[in-house]
Each structure stands twice: as structure tokens, then as C-alpha cells.
C-alpha positions, 0 to 999 in steps of 0.5 A: 500499500502506498502512503502519502508521506506528507499527508502521514506526517501531517496526521502524525503531528495532529495526533501528537496534539491529540486529534482524534481524527489523525488517530483514526487515519493512523489506525485505519492506515497501519491496522492491517500491516500491524494485524497481519505481522501478528497474525504470522507470529501467533497464528491465531486471529484472536491473539493477533487482534488483541495484540494489535489493539494493545499496540495501537492503544501503547502507540497513541499513548506514546505517540509524542516520542515518536521521531519523525526521522524514523518510519512509522510503520517500523515504530508500530511493528517494534511496539507490536513485537514488544507487546507480543514478547510480553504477552508470551513471557507473562504466559511463560511465567504462569505457566511456569508456576510450580505447585507441589503435590501436596497443593495440587491434592489440596486444590481438588479438595475445595468444594465447589459451592453455590454462592451463599447469600452473603456472596450474592450481597458482596457481588451485588455491591461489587456490580454496583460499585462497578456501575458507579465507577463505569458512570465516571468514564466519558459517555462515549466510553461508557457506551462501548463497555455497556454494549460489549459487557452488559448487552454482550454485542460483538465488535461488529454489532457495536460498530454498527450501532455506533456507526463507527469503523470496527477498528475504532471500537476495539481501540475505543474499548481497550482505552475504556477498560484502561481508563476503568481500571485506573478509576477502580485502582483509585477508588 
């Protein structure tokens, strides 16, 4: 795909000043390149999609650190490669966690019970707190959280409902989750 370098430079500059349409241009221009790169690495559409979303989220958070003397696509691919490496490390750490035979036997002895009335109250209180925290988000982030997790719509269905490209929905949802996690940590 041939990219107009002048248009690219203008959009990178605009993105550095927080211009949403510039972010959208960069996302639309480079989504396929990053996604296809990760698809080759992971051999999994879901993993490639998740890593690509995280890549763009990190790139947009760090856009001010991008040096124009380098190629933007190369910068994105480098971020993407590092996101993938971090995820592989996390998986390996969780897989490598050793448990003793005694710990494994104790795990099998745990009784799986239905929630007690107290558990239900705690869950309801946690849900109420979560809903209060969601209301602290900007309306556009509240909407994608609501559609994805409460109405359980697919990315495609959300895209159609809010009339935005699916890539924007994905990055918006990632951003919403990140902001919500920060709100939850503070409260």
C-alpha cells in the first residue's frame, strides 16, 4: 500500500496534539500491517487482534515519543513485537509456576458450592460499585463498555450500532478498559 508521506507527517503531527481524526487515519492506515504481522507470529486471529489493539493503544499513548526521522510503520511493528514478547513472557511465567503435589491435592479437595446469601450481597455491592465507576468514564467509553459487556454485542455489532469503524471500536474499548482500571485502582 502506497502511503502519501506528506499526509502521514501531517496526521502524525495532528495526533501528537490529540486530534482524534488523525488517530483514526493512522489506525485505518496501519491496522492491517500490524494485524497481519501478528497473525504470522501468533497463528491466532484472536491473539493477533488483541495484540494489535494493545499496540495501537500503546502507540497512541506514546505518540509524542515518536521521532519523525524514523518510519512510522517500523515504530508500530516494534511496539507490536514488544507487546507480543511481553504476553509470551507472562504466559510462560504463569505456566512455569510450580505447585507441589500436596498443593495440587488440596486444590482438588476444595468444594465447589453455589454462592451463599452473603456472597450474593457482596457480588451485588461489587456490581453497584462497578456501575458507579463506569459512570465516571466519558459517555463514549461508557457506551462501548455497556454494549460489549452488558449487552454482550460483538465488535461488529457495536460498530454498526454506533456507526464507527470496527478498528475504532476496538481501540476505544481498550482505552475504556484502561481508564476504568485506573478509576477502580483509585477508589
